[in-house]
N, C-alpha and C positions, 0 to 999 in steps of 0.2 A: 488093139486092147484085150480080144478074147484070145488072142493067142499069146500073149503076155500072162495074161492070169491061169491060163493051162497049165503053161509050161511051169510057171513060178508053185500050182500046187501040185507039180511033179509028175504032170499026163502032158502026152501028147496028143494032137491031133493032125492027122495025117490032110487033111481037107484047109484047114487052116494055115498050116504049115507053105501047101502048095500055093494056097494063094497070097499069101506074103512072097515066096519066091518068085511068083510071076509079075506079082507087082515090080517087087525089086529089079526084075530081068527087065523087064520094060521101061522102068524109069532110068538106070542104068545103061542100056544098050549092049548088056553081058548076056553072054547065052543062058539057059534056064538050068541046065546042068552044071554049068560051070561053077552057080552061086549054090546050088542045093547040095553038093556035099558039103562045103564048109559049113555052109549053114544048119545043116544035119548035125552036124559035130557038134554047134553052139548049143541046139535044141536040145539033144542029147544030155550036154554038160548041164545045162539050165535046170532041166527035168530031172535030172540024177539028184540035184539036191534039194530038192522040192519037200521029201517026209521030213528032212532035218528041218528045213524053215517053218513048214507045219508046227513041227515039235515044239519048237524057240517060240512061236509065237501062243501057242496054249496055256504056255507054262507062264506067261505076262499076265498079271489079274489085270481086270478091268476097273476101273472106280466108276461106282453107279454115278 
């Protein structure tokens, strides 16, 4: 959940990304580095859209 929240806000965390990569590699039986390249690309795409998402969220009024 922490990684999803971090990426959603447009930030990256090498520690969280590595932890997820290790877990996925272990669970799937695939080599860590075979997974990390496509995962890194995915993380980058998600994080790159973070500022736009945050600006959109800020524009939505909150009813009291």
